[in-house]
C-alpha positions in Angstrom: -25.8 -4.9 -24.3 -24.4 -8.4 -24.7 -22.9 -10.1 -21.7 -19.3 -10.0 -23.1 -19.6 -6.3 -23.8 -21.1 -5.6 -20.4 -18.3 -7.5 -18.6 -15.7 -5.6 -20.6 -17.3 -2.3 -19.9 -17.4 -3.1 -16.2 -13.7 -3.9 -16.2 -12.8 -0.9 -18.2 -14.8 1.5 -16.1 -13.4 0.0 -12.9 -10.0 1.0 -14.2 -11.0 4.4 -15.6 -8.8 6.1 -13.2 -5.7 4.4 -14.5 -4.6 7.2 -16.8 -4.7 9.7 -14.0 -3.0 7.5 -11.5 -0.3 6.6 -14.0 0.5 10.3 -14.5 0.5 10.8 -10.7 3.4 8.3 -10.5 5.7 10.4 -12.6 8.4 12.4 -11.0 7.2 15.8 -9.8 9.5 18.7 -10.4 10.2 21.0 -7.5 9.7 24.6 -8.5 12.0 27.3 -7.2 10.3 30.4 -6.0 10.2 33.4 -8.3 13.0 35.8 -7.6 14.3 39.1 -8.9 17.1 39.0 -11.5 20.2 40.4 -9.8 21.2 42.3 -12.9 18.0 43.7 -14.2 15.9 43.7 -11.1 13.0 42.0 -12.9 11.3 39.1 -11.4 12.3 35.8 -13.0 9.6 33.2 -13.6 9.8 30.2 -11.3 12.0 27.4 -12.8 11.6 23.7 -12.1 14.4 21.8 -10.4 14.2 18.3 -11.8 17.5 16.6 -10.9 19.9 14.3 -12.8 18.2 11.9 -15.2 14.8 13.5 -14.7 14.9 16.5 -16.9 12.1 15.4 -19.2 9.9 13.3 -16.9 7.4 16.2 -16.6 7.6 17.1 -20.3 4.0 17.3 -21.5 4.4 14.8 -24.3 6.6 12.4 -22.3 4.2 12.4 -19.3 1.2 12.0 -21.6 2.8 9.0 -23.4 3.7 7.4 -20.1 0.2 7.7 -18.8 -1.4 6.5 -22.0 0.9 3.5 -22.2 0.0 2.6 -18.6 -3.7 3.0 -19.3 -3.6 0.7 -22.3 -1.6 -1.9 -20.4 -4.1 -1.8 -17.5 -7.1 -2.1 -19.9 -5.5 -5.1 -21.6 -4.8 -6.7 -18.3 -8.3 -6.0 -16.9 -10.2 -7.1 -20.0 -8.0 -10.1 -20.8 -7.8 -8.8 -24.4 -4.4 -8.7 -26.2 -2.6 -5.4 -26.6 -2.2 -4.8 -30.4 0.4 -2.1 -29.9 4.0 -3.1 -30.6 2.9 -6.6 -31.2 5.9 -8.9 -31.2 6.1 -11.0 -34.4 8.6 -13.5 -35.7 7.8 -13.6 -39.4 8.0 -11.3 -42.4 5.3 -8.6 -42.5 3.2 -10.5 -45.0 -0.5 -11.1 -45.5 -0.3 -13.7 -42.7 2.1 -13.1 -39.8 3.2 -15.2 -36.9 2.6 -13.6 -33.5 1.3 -14.7 -30.1 2.2 -18.3 -31.1 -0.5 -18.2 -33.8 -1.0 -17.1 -37.4 -2.8 -13.8 -37.9 -4.3 -12.4 -41.1 -2.5 -9.1 -41.4 -3.8 -5.7 -42.6 -1.2 -3.6 -41.0 1.6 -3.8 -43.6 2.3 -1.4 -46.5 3.4 -4.4 -48.4 0.9 -3.8 -51.2 2.3 -6.2 -53.8 3.7 -8.8 -51.4 7.3 -8.0 -52.5 9.1 -7.7 -49.1 9.5 -11.5 -48.9 9.4 -12.3 -52.6 12.3 -14.8 -53.3 13.7 -12.6 -56.0 13.8 -9.5 -53.8 15.2 -11.4 -50.8 18.0 -13.0 -53.0 19.0 -9.6 -54.4 19.3 -8.2 -50.9 21.3 -11.2 -49.8 23.7 -10.9 -52.7 24.3 -7.2 -52.1 24.9 -7.9 -48.4 27.5 -10.5 -49.3 29.3 -8.2 -51.7 29.1 -4.8 -50.0 28.4 -5.6 -46.3 25.6 -4.5 -44.1 26.1 -0.8 -44.3 27.5 1.9 -46.7 29.2 3.2 -43.5 29.5 6.8 -44.8 28.0 9.3 -47.2 28.3 8.7 -50.9 30.1 12.0 -51.6 33.1 11.1 -49.5 33.2 7.3 -49.4 33.1 6.2 -53.0 30.1 5.2 -55.1 28.5 1.8 -55.2 27.1 1.3 -58.7 23.8 -0.1 -57.3 22.7 3.4 -56.2 23.2 5.0 -59.6 21.5 2.1 -61.4 18.4 2.4 -59.2 18.3 6.2 -59.6 18.4 6.0 -63.3 15.5 3.6 -63.3 13.5 5.8 -61.1 14.3 8.9 -63.2 13.2 7.0 -66.3 9.9 6.0 -64.6 9.2 9.7 -64.0 10.7 11.0 -67.3 12.9 13.5 -65.5 16.6 14.2 -65.4 17.8 12.3 -62.4 16.8 10.8 -59.0 18.3 10.4 -55.6 17.7 7.6 -53.0 17.7 8.4 -49.3 17.5 6.5 -46.1 14.0 7.5 -45.1 10.8 8.7 -46.7 10.0 10.9 -43.8 13.4 12.5 -43.8 13.2 12.9 -47.6 10.1 15.2 -47.3 11.5 17.1 -44.4 15.0 17.5 -45.8 14.0 18.4 -49.3 11.6 21.2 -48.2 14.1 22.3 -45.5 16.8 22.7 -48.2 14.7 24.3 -50.9 12.6 26.8 -48.9 13.5 29.5 -46.4 12.2 32.6 -44.7 10.2 34.6 -47.3 9.0 31.4 -49.1 5.8 29.5 -48.7 4.5 25.9 -48.9 0.9 25.6 -49.9 -0.2 22.2 -48.6 -3.2 20.0 -48.9 -4.9 20.0 -45.5 -4.3 16.2 -45.1 -0.6 16.4 -46.0 1.7 14.1 -44.2 3.4 15.2 -41.0 6.8 14.9 -42.7 6.0 17.8 -44.9 4.9 19.9 -41.9 8.3 19.1 -40.3 10.0 20.2 -43.5 8.3 23.6 -43.4 9.3 24.0 -39.8 12.9 23.1 -40.7 12.8 25.6 -43.6 11.4 28.5 -41.5 9.0 29.2 -44.4 5.3 29.9 -44.1 2.8 27.0 -44.5 -0.7 27.7 -45.8 -3.2 24.9 -46.1 -6.0 24.5 -48.7 -9.0 22.2 -48.5 -8.3 18.6 -49.2 -8.2 17.8 -52.9 -10.0 21.0 -53.8 -8.6 22.9 -56.9 -10.9 25.8 -56.3 -9.7 26.2 -52.7 -6.1 26.1 -53.9 -6.8 28.8 -56.5 -8.5 31.0 -53.9 -5.6 30.7 -51.5 -3.0 31.4 -54.3 -5.0 34.5 -55.4 -4.9 35.9 -51.9 -1.4 34.9 -50.8 1.0 34.0 -53.7 2.2 37.6 -54.3 3.5 37.9 -50.7 6.2 35.4 -51.1 9.3 34.7 -53.2 9.4 30.9 -54.0 6.2 28.9 -53.5 5.8 25.1 -53.5 2.5 23.3 -53.7 2.7 20.0 -51.9 0.3 17.1 -52.7 0.0 13.4 -52.2 -0.9 10.8 -54.7 -2.7 8.5 -52.3 -3.6 9.8 -48.8 -2.5 7.3 -46.2 -5.1 8.0 -43.5 -8.2 8.4 -45.6 -7.7 6.3 -48.8 -8.4 9.2 -51.1 -6.8 9.7 -54.5 -5.0 13.0 -54.9 -6.3 15.2 -57.7 -2.7 15.8 -58.7 -3.1 16.7 -62.4 -5.8 19.4 -61.7 -4.0 20.8 -58.6 -0.7 21.0 -60.4 -2.3 22.9 -63.3 -3.6 25.4 -60.8 -0.2 25.8 -59.2 1.3 26.6 -62.6 -1.1 29.4 -63.1 0.5 31.2 -60.2 4.2 30.4 -60.9 4.4 27.7 -58.1 6.6 24.7 -58.0 4.9 21.3 -57.3 6.0 18.4 -55.2 4.1 15.1 -55.1 4.5 12.5 -52.3 4.1 9.1 -54.0 4.8 7.1 -50.9 1.5 5.1 -51.1 0.8 5.5 -54.8 4.0 4.1 -56.5 3.4 0.4 -57.2 -0.3 0.9 -56.6 -1.6 3.3 -59.3 -1.3 2.9 -63.0 -1.6 -0.2 -65.1 2.1 -0.9 -64.7 2.2 0.3 -61.1 4.2 3.4 -62.0 2.2 5.6 -59.8 0.0 8.7 -60.0 1.8 10.1 -63.0 0.9 7.0 -65.0 -2.6 7.0 -63.5 -3.3 10.5 -64.9 -1.1 10.3 -68.0 1.0 13.3 -66.8 4.3 14.5 -68.2 7.2 14.3 -65.9 7.7 18.0 -66.2 4.2 18.7 -64.9 5.7 18.2 -61.4 9.0 19.6 -60.2 9.7 17.0 -57.5 8.4 13.5 -57.5 9.0 12.0 -54.0 8.4 8.3 -53.1 9.5 5.5 -50.8 11.1 2.2 -51.4 9.6 0.8 -48.2 6.0 0.2 -49.3 5.0 -1.4 -52.6 8.7 -2.0 -53.6 9.3 -4.1 -50.5 12.5 -2.5 -49.3 13.4 0.6 -47.2 14.2 4.2 -47.8 13.0 7.1 -49.9 13.8 8.9 -53.1 13.2 12.1 -55.1 13.1 12.3 -58.9 13.5 15.8 -60.5 15.6 18.0 -62.8 19.2 16.8 -63.0 20.8 20.0 -61.7 18.4 20.1 -58.7 19.3 16.4 -57.9 23.0 17.2 -58.2 22.6 20.1 -55.7 20.7 17.9 -53.3 23.3 15.1 -53.5 26.1 17.5 -52.6 24.6 20.1 -50.4 21.3 19.0 -48.7 21.9 18.3 -45.0 20.1 15.3 -43.5 19.2 14.0 -46.9 22.5 13.3 -48.7 25.3 15.5 -47.7 27.4 13.9 -44.9 24.5 11.4 -44.3 25.1 7.7 -44.5 23.7 6.2 -47.7 21.0 3.5 -47.5 22.2 0.0 -47.0 23.3 -1.6 -50.3 21.1 -4.6 -49.6 18.0 -2.3 -49.5 18.9 -0.7 -52.8 19.4 -4.1 -54.5 16.1 -5.3 -53.0 14.3 -2.2 -54.4 15.7 -2.8 -57.9 14.5 -6.4 -57.7 11.1 -5.1 -56.6 11.0 -3.0 -59.8 12.0 -6.1 -61.8 9.1 -8.2 -60.2 6.7 -5.3 -60.9 7.7 -5.3 -64.5 7.5 -9.1 -64.9 4.3 -9.6 -62.9 1.9 -6.7 -63.6 -1.0 -8.9 -62.6 0.0 -8.2 -59.0 -1.4 -4.6 -59.5 -4.6 -6.0 -61.0 -5.0 -8.4 -58.1 -4.4 -5.6 -55.6 -7.3 -3.5 -57.0 -9.6 -6.5 -57.3 -9.0 -7.1 -53.6 -9.4 -3.5 -52.6 -12.8 -3.2 -54.4 -14.0 -6.5 -53.0 -13.2 -5.4 -49.4 -14.6 -1.9 -49.8 -17.9 -3.3 -51.2 -18.1 -5.9 -48.4 -17.7 -3.3 -45.7 -20.2 -1.0 -47.2 -22.7 -3.8 -47.5 -22.4 -4.3 -43.8 -23.1 -0.6 -43.2 -19.7 0.4 -41.9 -18.4 4.0 -42.0 -15.5 4.3 -44.5 -15.2 8.0 -44.3 -14.0 9.7 -47.5 -12.2 6.6 -48.8 -12.5 5.9 -52.5 -12.2 2.1 -52.8 -8.4 2.1 -52.8 -6.1 -0.4 -51.1 -6.1 2.0 -48.0 -9.4 1.3 -46.2 -10.2 3.4 -43.1 -13.1 2.2 -40.9 -14.3 5.0 -38.6 -14.8 4.0 -35.0 -15.3 7.2 -33.0 -13.6 7.2 -29.6 -10.0 6.1 -28.8 -11.1 3.3 -26.4 -13.7 2.0 -28.8 -11.3 1.9 -31.7 -8.8 0.1 -29.5 -11.5 -2.3 -28.3 -12.3 -3.2 -32.0 -8.6 -3.7 -32.8 -8.1 -5.9 -29.7 -11.3 -7.9 -30.4 -10.1 -8.6 -34.0 -6.7 -9.7 -32.7 -8.4 -12.2 -30.4 -10.2 -13.5 -33.5 -6.9 -13.8 -35.5 -7.0 -10.5 -37.5 -4.4 -7.8 -37.0 -5.4 -4.2 -37.9 -4.2 -1.1 -36.1 -6.3 1.6 -34.5 -5.4 5.2 -35.3 -6.3 8.0 -32.9 -5.5 11.7 -32.4 -3.3 13.5 -33.2 -2.8 11.4 -36.3 -6.5 11.9 -37.1 -9.1 14.4 -35.7 -10.7 13.6 -32.4 -14.0 11.9 -33.1 -12.6 10.4 -36.3 -10.6 7.5 -34.7 -10.4 4.5 -37.0 -9.0 1.2 -37.9 -6.9 1.3 -41.0 -6.7 -1.7 -43.3 -4.0 -2.1 -45.9 -5.1 -4.4 -48.7 -2.5 -6.4 -50.6 -2.4 -8.4 -53.8 -1.9 -11.5 -51.7 -5.0 -11.4 -49.5 -7.5 -14.1 -50.5 -11.2 -13.5 -51.0 -11.9 -15.7 -48.0 -9.6 -13.6 -45.8 -11.3 -10.4 -46.9 -14.9 -11.5 -46.5 -14.4 -13.3 -43.2 -12.6 -10.2 -41.9 -15.5 -8.0 -43.0 -17.9 -10.2 -40.9 -15.6 -10.1 -37.9 -15.2 -6.4 -38.1 -18.9 -5.8 -38.3 -19.4 -7.9 -35.2 -16.6 -6.1 -33.3 -18.0 -2.7 -34.1 -21.5 -3.8 -33.0 -20.0 -4.8 -29.7 -18.1 -1.5 -29.4 -21.3 0.4 -30.0 -22.8 -1.3 -26.9 -20.1 0.1 -24.7 -21.3 3.0 -22.4 -20.9 6.6 -23.6 -18.2 7.0 -21.0 -16.1 4.8 -23.2 -16.5 7.0 -26.3 -13.3 8.9 -25.6 
């Protein structure tokens, strides 16, 4: 073990009780004794008396988060390494960001095409801000329509060759709200096993069944549908174009064809594939040469490759009209996205059309970085050389160590741990953009290999 790794291990192990001690400092609820119900005579389970302002201090998720935050802060203080979580920055979320009074090469932004600070995108947002103000201030159905919204929706509908589209304030809420509106008890969502948590939230909102099939496996989907489809009324197969934790490409065309064999609707989450796949950046539909009608609901976000904020769906015009007027949490009585964000997204589409070389550059960089990491013997999991590059570093502390070590060396890349990924599959996740330079990519590959080698020398007690 190198001296630096040994010193860090000593400091970390000396503070290994931090997590437990942090939890011990939380308020302890006083439990009332079990007593018989005066009406039924049955014994009522003991209930905690928590007191004003302390009703959730012993909530399992709250207590765990408090303990974890304290443990991370203690490790950062003991080791002298910076804490990469909630890192304050005072610059756009570009390829290079300004934080800790220095410039950092950034791999933690979804800004695939570098559009969020593109002058044309920024100017469009500023102009809309000047004309329409900072907020729409109400839902579109009751407050009057700003033309920008319809213009962007028609462009998105044309991109997907469907009847209409609807923009929303949030990609997460789009998935949750659309599924919550369309499905109900007696219906079912068949989901890829790596589907985003927003889809899971939508099935919970809907009260429908959720059945998973093996990731990206048409045979698994077919088997599940053969066994289960007949037991439900409506069925929706939910897929992603580009899986955000693993960097795998959704086999959307094959899986959609299987879904059609069993009279299922299909929804595709394009959050990380719009602006990334296809020669023109028009997403997974262009990538596979699919017809718009091959999928019932195309969902996407404006907050990643397009450099703005919000979400959208593109689908049949009647379905979109119903969603706009009746879907709670998505459109009905929900404040519209800020006009400046809509104008910025439209300008992002303009830049995408005018500068398709950004997509070409993005993929050149992704393949270069993927090859560099594989040459250095790093574990990239199931990734497929896309602009999402997971680097597996088992153990939450080890992954955090690698992230903090990189930050010390001027590279910002976030560590991902359970429950976002399975225990033992903790990782750093790198988002490659069209604006990274070859020097930035190759030097980061070297730094990452060194950091992981140091993490591997930490004692087994740290592999948690």
